[in-house]
C-alpha positions as CSV (number, residue, x, y, z in Angstrom):
1,X,3.5,2.3,-43.5
2,X,6.6,2.5,-42.3
3,X,7.4,1.8,-38.7
4,X,10.3,3.9,-37.3
5,X,13.6,1.9,-35.0
6,X,13.5,3.2,-32.1
7,X,15.4,1.3,-29.4
8,X,12.9,-0.2,-26.6
9,X,14.2,2.0,-23.6
10,X,13.7,-0.6,-20.1
11,X,14.4,0.5,-16.5
12,X,15.8,-1.8,-14.0
13,X,12.4,-2.3,-12.6
14,X,10.4,-3.5,-15.7
15,X,13.0,-5.2,-16.5
16,X,13.4,-7.2,-13.5
17,X,9.3,-8.1,-13.5
18,X,9.7,-6.3,-10.4
19,X,6.4,-4.4,-9.4
20,X,7.5,-0.3,-10.6
21,X,6.0,0.9,-6.3
22,X,7.9,-1.2,-3.9
23,X,6.3,-4.2,-3.6
24,X,8.2,-7.6,-5.8
25,X,7.2,-11.3,-5.4
26,X,10.2,-12.3,-2.4
27,X,7.5,-11.6,0.1
28,X,5.4,-14.2,-2.0
29,X,8.4,-16.9,-1.9
30,X,9.2,-16.2,1.6
31,X,5.3,-17.3,2.4
32,X,5.3,-20.0,0.8
33,X,8.5,-21.4,1.6
34,X,7.4,-20.9,5.3
35,X,4.7,-22.8,4.9
36,X,6.5,-25.6,3.2
37,X,8.3,-25.7,6.3
38,X,5.7,-26.0,8.2
39,X,3.6,-28.2,6.0
40,X,6.1,-30.3,6.1
41,X,7.1,-30.8,10.8
42,X,3.3,-31.4,10.4
43,X,3.8,-34.1,8.3
44,X,6.5,-35.6,9.9
45,X,5.0,-35.6,13.4
46,X,2.2,-37.4,12.3
47,X,4.4,-40.1,10.4
């Protein structure tokens, strides 16, 4: 059993971890940061 040594070719989307259909993790990151900011403001109002 011999395996061929072909190079692995990845597109830019696959290499960066971005979904090839256009959605990325940036909207989730922004939503998370907004939730943290709102939560911290709410905590500071009670402290």
